C-alpha positions as CSV (number, residue, x, y, z in Angstrom):
1,M,38.2,58.6,-37.9
2,K,40.0,54.7,-38.1
3,K,39.6,54.7,-34.5
4,N,35.7,55.1,-35.1
5,L,35.8,52.9,-37.9
6,H,37.8,50.0,-35.5
7,K,35.4,50.7,-33.1
8,N,32.5,49.9,-35.3
9,L,33.7,47.1,-36.5
10,M,34.4,45.7,-32.7
11,I,30.9,46.4,-32.1
12,T,29.7,44.9,-35.5
13,E,31.5,41.6,-34.7
14,R,29.9,41.5,-31.5
15,L,27.1,41.9,-32.4
16,F,27.8,39.0,-35.0
17,I,29.0,36.7,-32.6
18,I,26.0,37.2,-29.8
19,V,23.5,37.0,-32.9
20,F,25.5,33.6,-33.8
21,I,25.4,32.1,-29.9
22,F,21.9,32.8,-30.0
23,F,20.9,31.2,-32.6
24,L,23.2,28.3,-31.8
25,L,21.5,27.8,-28.6
26,I,18.3,27.7,-30.0
27,F,19.8,25.1,-32.4
28,T,21.0,23.0,-30.2
29,G,18.5,23.8,-27.3
30,C,15.8,21.8,-30.3
31,K,18.5,19.4,-30.8
32,E,18.0,18.4,-27.1
33,K,14.0,18.6,-27.2
34,E,14.1,16.0,-30.1
35,P,14.7,12.7,-28.7
36,L,11.0,13.7,-26.8
37,E,9.2,14.5,-29.8
38,S,10.5,11.6,-31.6
39,I,9.4,9.4,-28.4
40,Q,5.9,10.6,-29.0
41,R,6.3,10.2,-32.7
42,E,7.3,6.5,-33.1
43,D,4.5,5.8,-30.1
44,D,1.9,6.8,-31.9
45,Q,1.0,3.2,-32.0
46,I,1.1,2.2,-28.7
47,I,-0.7,5.4,-27.6
48,D,-3.6,4.4,-30.2
49,K,-3.6,1.3,-28.1
50,L,-3.2,2.3,-24.9
51,N,-6.6,4.8,-25.4
52,K,-8.6,2.1,-26.5
53,L,-8.3,0.2,-23.0
54,I,-10.6,3.2,-21.3
55,D,-13.9,1.9,-21.8
56,K,-16.4,5.3,-22.7
57,D,-18.8,3.7,-19.8
58,L,-16.2,4.2,-17.2
59,P,-17.5,7.6,-16.0
60,S,-20.6,5.3,-14.8
61,K,-18.3,3.4,-12.5
62,I,-15.8,5.8,-10.8
63,A,-17.2,9.4,-11.8
64,G,-14.1,11.4,-13.2
65,Y,-10.8,9.9,-13.6
66,S,-7.4,10.5,-14.9
67,F,-4.8,8.5,-15.9
68,I,-1.2,9.6,-16.8
69,L,1.8,7.4,-17.7
70,F,5.3,8.5,-17.2
71,D,9.2,8.0,-17.0
72,D,11.7,10.5,-15.4
73,K,11.2,12.8,-18.2
74,G,7.7,13.4,-18.1
75,E,4.6,12.3,-19.3
76,L,4.7,9.3,-21.7
77,W,0.4,9.0,-22.3
78,S,-2.6,10.1,-20.4
79,A,-6.6,9.7,-20.7
80,E,-9.2,11.3,-18.3
81,G,-12.6,11.4,-18.5
82,G,-15.8,12.2,-16.1
83,F,-16.6,15.1,-13.9
84,A,-15.0,16.9,-11.3
85,N,-18.4,18.5,-10.9
86,I,-21.4,17.0,-12.4
87,E,-23.7,19.9,-11.3
88,K,-21.3,22.8,-12.9
89,G,-20.2,20.8,-15.7
90,I,-16.1,20.7,-14.9
91,K,-14.2,18.2,-16.5
92,F,-12.4,15.8,-14.4
93,D,-8.6,16.2,-15.9
94,E,-4.7,16.2,-14.8
95,N,-4.7,19.5,-13.0
96,T,-8.4,18.2,-11.0
97,V,-7.6,18.8,-7.2
98,I,-8.5,15.8,-5.0
99,Y,-7.6,14.5,-1.5
100,T,-4.8,12.1,-2.0
101,G,-5.5,10.4,1.3
102,E,-2.8,8.0,3.0
103,I,-0.4,9.1,-0.4
104,S,0.0,11.8,1.8
105,Q,2.4,9.8,4.1
106,Q,5.0,9.1,1.1
107,V,5.5,12.8,0.7
108,T,5.8,13.2,4.5
109,I,8.5,10.4,4.3
110,S,10.5,11.5,1.4
111,E,10.5,15.0,3.7
112,I,11.9,12.7,6.5
113,L,14.7,11.1,4.0
114,K,15.6,14.4,2.7
115,L,16.6,16.2,6.4
116,Y,18.3,13.0,7.0
117,E,20.4,13.2,3.8
118,E,21.3,17.0,4.6
119,N,22.1,16.2,7.9
120,K,19.8,17.6,9.9
121,I,18.1,14.8,11.3
122,D,19.3,10.9,12.4
123,I,16.4,8.1,11.6
124,E,18.2,6.1,14.0
125,K,17.7,8.4,17.1
126,E,14.0,8.1,19.3
127,V,11.5,10.7,17.9
128,S,11.4,12.3,21.4
129,F,15.1,13.1,21.4
130,Y,13.6,16.2,18.4
131,L,10.4,16.9,20.6
132,P,11.3,16.4,24.1
133,E,9.2,18.8,25.2
134,F,6.1,16.7,23.1
135,F,6.4,13.8,25.4
136,E,7.7,15.6,28.8
137,G,5.3,14.5,31.6
138,G,3.6,12.3,29.3
139,S,1.8,8.9,30.4
140,D,4.0,5.4,30.0
141,R,1.8,4.9,26.9
142,L,3.6,7.7,25.4
143,K,6.4,7.5,26.6
144,K,7.0,4.0,25.0
145,I,5.8,5.7,21.6
146,G,8.8,8.7,22.3
147,D,10.9,6.0,22.3
148,L,10.8,4.8,19.1
149,K,13.2,5.3,16.6
150,I,12.0,7.2,13.2
151,S,13.2,4.7,11.3
152,T,10.9,2.3,12.6
153,I,8.4,4.5,12.3
154,I,8.9,5.2,8.7
155,K,8.8,1.7,8.0
156,G,5.5,1.2,9.5
157,L,7.0,-1.2,12.5
158,T,5.6,0.4,15.2
159,G,3.3,-2.3,16.2
160,F,0.9,0.4,17.0
161,A,-3.1,0.6,16.1
162,S,-3.7,4.5,15.7
163,I,-7.0,6.3,14.4
164,S,-7.0,7.4,11.3
165,P,-7.2,11.0,10.7
166,E,-9.7,10.5,8.5
167,S,-12.1,9.2,10.8
168,L,-11.4,12.0,12.6
169,K,-13.5,15.8,13.0
170,N,-11.8,18.9,13.0
171,Y,-8.4,17.3,13.4
172,R,-5.7,19.6,13.6
173,F,-2.6,17.3,14.4
174,D,-0.3,20.2,15.8
175,K,-2.9,20.8,18.2
176,D,-4.5,17.2,18.6
177,L,-2.2,14.5,18.1
178,K,-1.1,14.0,21.6
179,N,-4.8,13.0,22.7
180,Y,-5.0,10.6,20.4
181,L,-1.8,8.9,20.4
182,E,-2.4,8.8,24.2
183,K,-5.4,6.6,22.9
184,S,-3.0,4.1,20.9
185,N,-2.3,0.7,21.5
186,Q,0.9,-1.6,20.6
187,I,-1.1,-4.5,19.4
188,Y,2.0,-6.5,17.7
189,P,6.0,-6.4,19.2
190,E,7.7,-3.7,17.9
191,N,9.7,-4.3,14.5
192,V,8.2,-8.0,13.5
193,K,5.1,-6.6,11.3
194,Y,4.0,-4.0,8.9
195,T,0.9,-1.9,10.9
196,E,-0.4,0.8,9.1
197,S,-0.5,3.7,11.8
198,P,-0.9,7.3,9.9
199,L,-0.6,8.9,13.7
200,F,2.5,7.9,14.0
201,I,3.1,9.9,10.4
202,D,2.0,12.6,12.3
203,L,4.3,12.6,14.8
204,L,6.9,12.8,12.0
205,G,5.0,15.9,10.9
206,L,6.2,17.6,14.2
207,V,9.8,16.7,13.5
208,I,9.6,18.6,10.6
209,Q,8.0,21.3,11.6
210,K,10.6,21.6,14.6
211,I,13.4,21.5,12.4
212,G,12.4,23.5,9.4
213,G,11.2,26.3,11.7
214,K,8.2,27.1,10.2
215,D,4.8,25.9,10.4
216,F,4.3,22.1,8.5
217,S,2.2,23.1,5.3
218,S,4.0,26.1,4.5
219,F,7.8,24.3,5.3
220,M,6.7,21.2,2.5
221,D,5.8,24.3,-0.1
222,Y,9.1,25.4,0.2
223,Q,10.9,22.3,0.1
224,I,8.5,19.8,-1.8
225,F,5.9,21.8,-3.8
226,I,7.1,24.8,-4.8
227,P,10.5,23.6,-6.4
228,N,9.1,20.9,-8.4
229,K,6.1,22.7,-9.9
230,M,2.9,20.9,-7.7
231,L,1.3,24.1,-7.9
232,S,-2.0,22.4,-7.0
233,S,-0.9,20.5,-3.8
234,S,-1.4,21.7,-0.4
235,Y,-1.2,19.9,2.8
236,S,-3.6,22.8,4.2
237,P,-7.3,22.9,4.3
238,D,-7.1,26.9,4.7
239,K,-5.3,27.1,1.2
240,K,-7.8,27.8,-1.4
241,L,-6.8,25.9,-4.7
242,K,-8.6,26.3,-8.1
243,N,-10.5,23.0,-9.5
244,V,-11.3,20.7,-6.3
245,S,-13.1,18.2,-7.0
246,L,-16.2,17.2,-5.2
247,F,-17.1,13.3,-3.7
248,Y,-19.2,10.9,-5.1
249,S,-20.5,7.8,-3.4
250,S,-22.2,6.7,-6.6
251,I,-22.6,7.5,-10.4
252,I,-25.5,6.5,-12.6
253,M,-25.2,8.0,-16.5
254,P,-28.5,6.7,-17.9
255,Q,-29.8,5.9,-21.6
256,D,-30.9,9.4,-21.9
257,D,-27.3,11.0,-20.7
258,S,-28.5,12.5,-17.4
259,L,-26.8,12.3,-14.9
260,R,-27.5,11.5,-11.2
261,D,-25.4,11.5,-8.4
262,S,-25.0,11.4,-4.4
263,V,-22.4,14.1,-3.2
264,I,-21.1,13.1,-0.1
265,K,-21.0,16.0,2.5
266,G,-17.6,15.5,4.7
267,N,-16.4,17.6,7.0
268,L,-12.6,18.2,5.5
269,N,-11.4,20.6,7.9
270,I,-8.5,18.4,8.7
271,L,-4.7,19.1,8.5
272,S,-2.5,15.6,8.4
273,P,0.7,15.1,7.8
274,S,-0.7,11.0,6.8
275,T,-3.7,12.5,5.1
276,S,-4.7,15.6,4.3
277,M,-2.3,16.1,1.1
278,R,-4.4,17.8,-1.8
279,S,-2.9,17.4,-4.9
280,S,-3.7,16.5,-9.2
281,T,-2.5,13.8,-11.1
282,G,-0.1,16.0,-13.1
283,D,1.2,17.1,-9.8
284,L,1.8,13.7,-8.7
285,A,3.2,12.2,-11.9
286,R,6.3,14.9,-11.8
287,F,6.6,14.1,-8.0
288,Y,7.1,10.2,-8.2
289,S,9.2,10.8,-11.7
290,L,11.9,11.9,-9.0
291,F,12.3,8.5,-7.4
292,I,12.8,6.7,-10.7
293,D,15.1,9.5,-12.1
294,E,18.7,7.7,-12.1
295,D,20.9,10.9,-12.8
296,P,23.1,11.0,-9.8
297,G,22.7,14.4,-9.3
298,N,18.9,14.1,-8.5
299,E,18.6,16.5,-6.0
300,F,15.3,15.2,-4.9
301,L,16.7,12.0,-3.3
302,S,19.9,10.2,-3.8
303,R,19.7,6.8,-5.9
304,N,20.8,5.0,-2.7
305,T,18.1,6.3,0.0
306,I,15.6,6.1,-2.7
307,N,16.7,1.9,-3.3
308,Y,16.3,1.8,0.5
309,C,12.5,2.7,0.0
310,F,12.2,0.2,-3.0
311,T,13.9,-2.5,0.1
312,P,11.6,-4.8,2.4
313,V,11.8,-3.7,5.7
314,Y,13.5,-6.2,7.5
315,Q,14.3,-10.2,6.4
316,G,12.2,-12.7,6.1
317,Q,9.0,-10.4,5.8
318,L,7.7,-12.6,2.8
319,D,7.5,-15.5,4.7
320,M,6.2,-13.6,7.8
321,E,3.6,-12.1,6.3
322,G,3.6,-13.1,2.8
323,F,4.4,-9.7,1.2
324,E,6.5,-7.0,1.6
325,T,6.8,-3.4,2.0
326,G,9.2,-0.7,1.1
327,V,9.9,2.4,3.0
328,G,6.7,3.9,2.6
329,W,5.9,1.2,0.0
330,K,4.2,-2.2,-1.3
331,L,6.6,-4.3,-3.2
332,T,4.4,-7.4,-3.6
333,N,2.0,-7.3,-6.8
334,T,1.7,-10.4,-8.5
335,D,-0.2,-9.1,-11.2
336,L,2.7,-7.3,-12.3
337,D,5.7,-8.6,-11.0
338,Y,6.9,-10.7,-14.3
339,A,8.3,-7.4,-15.2
340,G,10.4,-6.8,-13.1
341,K,10.5,-4.8,-9.2
342,V,7.3,-3.2,-8.4
343,A,6.6,-0.6,-5.9
344,Y,3.0,0.8,-5.4
345,F,0.8,2.4,-3.1
346,T,-3.0,3.5,-2.3
347,G,-4.9,6.5,-1.2
348,S,-8.1,7.3,-0.2
349,F,-9.9,9.9,1.6
350,L,-14.3,9.9,1.6
351,A,-14.4,9.4,-2.4
352,H,-11.4,10.7,-3.9
353,R,-9.4,7.4,-4.6
354,V,-5.6,7.4,-5.7
355,F,-3.1,4.9,-7.0
356,I,0.8,4.7,-7.5
357,I,2.3,2.1,-9.4
358,L,6.1,2.4,-10.2
359,L,7.9,-0.4,-12.3
360,P,11.7,1.2,-11.0
361,D,13.3,-1.4,-13.7
362,H,11.6,0.3,-16.4
363,N,12.0,3.9,-15.6
364,L,8.1,4.0,-15.3
365,G,5.4,4.9,-13.4
366,L,1.8,5.4,-13.5
367,V,-0.4,7.6,-11.8
368,C,-4.6,7.1,-11.5
369,A,-7.5,8.8,-9.8
370,C,-11.0,8.9,-9.4
371,N,-14.0,10.4,-7.3
372,A,-16.3,8.0,-6.8
373,Y,-17.0,5.6,-3.7
374,S,-17.6,2.4,-5.9
375,W,-14.0,1.4,-5.6
376,E,-11.7,-1.4,-4.0
377,E,-8.8,-2.7,-4.1
378,K,-9.0,-4.4,-7.2
379,G,-11.6,-2.8,-8.6
380,D,-12.1,-0.1,-11.6
381,L,-9.5,2.0,-11.5
382,Y,-7.0,-0.6,-10.7
383,T,-8.3,-3.0,-13.2
384,V,-7.5,-0.5,-16.1
385,A,-4.1,1.1,-14.6
386,V,-3.2,-2.5,-14.7
387,N,-4.3,-3.3,-18.1
388,I,-2.6,0.1,-19.3
389,L,0.8,-1.0,-17.7
390,K,0.7,-4.3,-19.2
391,E,-0.1,-3.4,-22.3
392,Y,3.1,-0.9,-22.3
393,I,4.9,-3.0,-21.6
394,K,4.7,-6.0,-23.9
395,M,4.3,-3.0,-26.9
396,K,7.5,-1.2,-25.7
397,F,9.6,-4.0,-24.1
398,N,8.5,-7.1,-25.6
399,I,7.3,-8.3,-22.3
400,E,4.3,-10.7,-22.3
401,P,2.6,-11.6,-19.1
402,P,3.0,-15.2,-18.0
403,S,-0.1,-17.4,-19.1
404,F,-1.8,-19.6,-16.8
405,A,-2.0,-23.7,-17.7
406,K,-4.1,-25.6,-16.3
407,P,-2.2,-29.0,-15.2
408,A,-3.9,-32.0,-16.6
409,E,-6.2,-34.5,-14.7
410,K,-3.9,-37.5,-13.7
411,Q,-4.8,-40.3,-11.1
412,I,-3.4,-39.7,-7.5
413,P,-0.9,-42.3,-7.0
414,E,-2.2,-44.8,-4.1
415,N,0.6,-44.3,-2.2
416,I,0.2,-40.4,-1.4
417,K,-3.5,-40.4,-1.6
418,K,-4.1,-42.5,0.9
419,K,-2.2,-40.6,3.3
420,I,-2.3,-36.8,2.6
421,S,-6.2,-35.9,4.0
422,G,-6.3,-34.6,7.3
423,F,-5.7,-31.2,9.4
424,Y,-2.4,-29.4,8.8
425,F,-0.9,-27.4,11.5
426,S,1.9,-24.2,11.8
427,D,2.1,-21.1,13.6
428,K,1.2,-20.0,10.3
429,G,-2.3,-21.0,11.1
430,I,-4.4,-24.3,10.1
431,L,-5.4,-26.1,7.1
432,M,-7.4,-28.8,5.8
433,L,-7.0,-31.5,2.7
434,D,-9.5,-33.3,1.3
435,V,-8.9,-36.1,-1.6
436,K,-12.1,-36.5,-3.9
437,G,-11.2,-38.6,-6.9
438,N,-8.0,-37.2,-9.1
439,E,-8.9,-33.8,-7.2
440,L,-7.2,-32.3,-3.9
441,H,-8.9,-29.7,-1.8
442,L,-7.4,-27.3,-0.2
443,S,-9.2,-24.6,3.0
444,Y,-7.0,-22.2,4.4
445,N,-7.7,-19.1,6.2
446,G,-11.8,-18.8,4.6
447,G,-9.9,-19.6,1.2
448,Y,-10.8,-22.7,-0.9
449,S,-9.0,-24.1,-4.0
450,T,-8.8,-27.5,-6.2
451,F,-5.4,-29.3,-7.1
452,Y,-4.2,-31.8,-9.5
453,Y,-1.8,-33.8,-9.1
454,F,1.2,-33.2,-11.2
455,K,4.3,-35.4,-10.7
456,D,6.7,-36.7,-7.3
457,N,5.0,-35.5,-4.3
458,I,3.6,-32.0,-5.9
459,F,0.1,-30.8,-6.6
460,L,-1.1,-27.8,-9.2
461,P,-3.8,-25.4,-8.7
462,V,-6.5,-26.0,-11.3
463,E,-7.3,-22.5,-11.6
464,Q,-4.9,-19.4,-11.1
465,N,-5.3,-18.2,-7.7
466,T,-2.8,-17.1,-5.0
467,Y,-1.5,-20.6,-4.7
468,K,1.7,-22.0,-6.7
469,E,2.0,-25.9,-5.3
470,I,1.6,-27.8,-2.8
471,E,4.6,-31.0,-2.6
472,F,4.6,-33.4,0.4
473,I,8.2,-33.2,1.7
474,H,7.4,-36.0,4.4
475,P,4.2,-38.5,4.9
476,D,2.9,-35.8,7.7
477,R,4.9,-32.3,6.7
478,L,4.1,-30.2,3.4
479,I,4.7,-27.0,1.8
480,L,2.2,-24.6,0.6
481,R,4.1,-22.2,-2.4
482,F,2.1,-18.7,-3.2
483,D,2.2,-17.0,-6.3
484,T,4.3,-14.1,-4.5
485,K,7.4,-16.4,-3.7
486,A,6.0,-17.0,0.0
487,K,6.3,-20.5,1.5
488,L,4.7,-21.9,4.0
489,V,5.8,-25.8,5.8
490,M,2.8,-27.6,8.0
491,Q,2.6,-30.2,9.9
492,K,-0.1,-32.7,9.9
493,L,-2.2,-32.9,12.7
494,I,-2.9,-36.1,14.6
495,T,-6.1,-35.4,16.2
496,E,-6.4,-38.4,18.2
497,N,-3.6,-36.9,20.7
498,Y,-5.6,-33.8,21.3
499,D,-7.0,-33.4,24.9
500,S,-10.6,-33.9,24.4
501,S,-11.3,-32.5,28.4
502,F,-10.0,-29.4,27.1
503,S,-13.5,-28.5,25.5
504,P,-15.1,-24.4,25.4
505,V,-18.3,-23.3,24.1
506,T,-17.7,-22.5,20.4
507,G,-19.5,-19.0,18.9
508,I,-18.4,-15.4,18.5
509,Y,-16.8,-13.9,21.7
510,K,-16.4,-9.6,22.2
511,A,-14.5,-8.1,24.7
512,Q,-15.9,-6.5,27.5
513,D,-13.2,-4.1,28.1
514,M,-13.1,-1.7,24.8
515,Y,-9.8,-1.2,24.8
516,A,-9.1,-4.5,24.8
517,Y,-7.2,-6.1,21.9
518,P,-8.6,-8.7,20.0
519,A,-12.1,-6.7,20.2
520,S,-13.2,-9.7,19.3
521,F,-12.6,-13.7,18.1
522,M,-14.5,-17.0,17.5
523,I,-13.7,-20.3,18.9
524,K,-14.7,-23.4,16.2
525,Q,-14.4,-26.9,16.3
526,Y,-13.1,-29.1,14.1
527,S,-13.3,-33.0,14.4
528,N,-12.3,-33.3,18.4
529,F,-9.9,-30.0,18.2
530,Y,-10.5,-26.0,18.6
531,V,-9.0,-23.0,16.7
532,I,-9.4,-19.4,17.6
533,I,-10.2,-16.8,14.8
534,T,-9.6,-13.3,14.4
535,D,-10.5,-10.2,12.3
536,D,-7.9,-11.5,9.7
537,A,-9.5,-14.9,9.2
538,K,-6.6,-16.9,10.2
539,E,-7.5,-20.0,12.4
540,H,-5.1,-20.7,15.1
541,L,-4.9,-24.1,16.9
542,L,-5.8,-24.0,20.6
543,V,-3.0,-26.3,22.2
544,P,-4.4,-27.3,25.7
545,I,-2.8,-27.2,28.5
546,S,-5.4,-28.6,30.9
547,K,-9.0,-28.3,30.5
548,N,-9.4,-24.5,31.1
549,E,-6.5,-23.8,29.6
550,A,-5.3,-23.5,26.0
551,K,-2.0,-22.4,24.4
552,I,-2.2,-20.3,21.1
553,L,-0.3,-21.6,18.2
554,C,0.5,-18.5,16.5
555,D,3.6,-16.6,15.3
556,K,4.8,-12.8,16.0
557,T,2.7,-11.5,13.4
558,S,0.2,-12.1,15.2
559,I,-2.4,-10.4,17.5
560,L,-2.5,-13.3,19.4
561,Y,0.6,-13.8,20.1
562,G,1.8,-14.5,23.7
563,K,-1.5,-15.0,25.1
564,K,-3.3,-17.9,26.4
565,L,-7.3,-19.0,26.4
566,Y,-8.6,-19.7,29.7
567,I,-12.1,-20.8,31.1
568,D,-12.9,-20.3,34.7
569,E,-15.4,-22.5,36.6
570,S,-18.3,-19.9,35.7
571,G,-17.3,-20.4,32.0
572,E,-16.2,-17.0,31.4
573,V,-13.7,-16.6,28.8
574,M,-10.4,-14.8,29.0
575,L,-7.3,-13.8,27.0
576,D,-4.8,-13.2,29.7
577,N,-6.4,-10.8,31.6
578,A,-8.7,-9.1,29.5
579,K,-12.6,-11.0,30.0
580,Y,-15.1,-11.5,26.9
581,S,-18.6,-12.6,26.7
582,I,-20.2,-14.9,24.3
583,M,-22.8,-13.2,21.6
584,K,-26.0,-14.7,22.0
585,K,-27.5,-15.9,18.8
């Protein structure tokens, strides 16, 4: 009897302890969630302010849309509107599936870095080391591609121009890639200029497939999407996903509330590590929150590797190219860099548009997407995204965007005024300065700006634009500084010293060979000298060697680097060995 009583007491005691621990866990679990709930409550004013930034007419411009502001712990605020499918009345929201286009590259690169951290690949090895059978028996061009290091590919420094898979029909990278790589051209030296080459990211997809031991799409599901609860994401065109958005080329919402649209009918049968990922803004917010997670236990990528992604791909890139890029990211953004470090990237596929912006210094990110074709880099989607971040930063961190102060108009000192007009050149191009009254007019790469004299030898722009100031550091030299913090040192051109016997026919020239680079260029005359212009709008000085030949003054980031212009006796123009014909007006 006593034994049974003692046994019952022990059972009761254990039950009491279990129940106590259960309630304790519930209580402590609630305590852990309290800060997140309090953040939402104390941010009611911020949320209300952000809501007001969303124009009710936004769907008429970008059809369906979704914005999600997030930190490393998840969603802070969101807004959505418009339609994923106008005909069926299906709303666009954070679960709507869209094609992410070039955003696919970032996820593929992330997996490469993950394999690197797991010691399964070495990114400093040539890509052919992991794919010897792919390059075996290939052309010299293909072998040259095989000699590229994986690190060069993920940094976008291959120098190759490749056809974007989004322009291909029924493209399957694991079957078709070699054929397209054989047509790729290296138009810049390796490791000197950022060049987006989607097919080279597809090449990394083959590496992932080889190391993973299964098809690329399934392996990415296993490695990235499933662990991060990205249930609306896939690279495979064959996988059935719910709530997939249509593509719209134009959206009109008349006063009678009827909707008229133009649906883009495209062949989407594409499997490409660089292009074909489908996802939702909800999934993307979960994925990109990992890049701002400071937790040392972050199992996605180490903090050192993430910092590697946010580091310029080579020293001096800002002055060389005017911007900086990281591993899979663009790092120069003058709209938001006043708040600290910025990393962003865009993706487009037919009419789906996606934008990712991270502010790592503030543990903050924004993902946004829409499904209308009426979007450009600084179009409606981007403008709203930037305004959201600016407002949040101002209210949450008390950081105001800098205001532009127009300089006062001053008289230019005569000793400066009389010697600054004219042409200035460097291997970055050529610019023209012209003094009119108290204004200094700048013309550079097709752009124009007006400056007022400030002090000493410095001039400031009259309007807010890409320029910060012009400083004359010598009677014949100047520094042009940009708002990106890049700078340009240029020398005044003494036109009297130009060899007048060199006189090519001005106009637009087109290559006779379809594989030649550049495909076309323009020769233009200023005063008594000539410049050559390619599709980047930069004007480079032609420096005569003889009456029939000229060097092109440019640096290694130019497509014209190392080339000479030659005019034969018949008047035919050549760039090195490529022949060009002038286009008739």
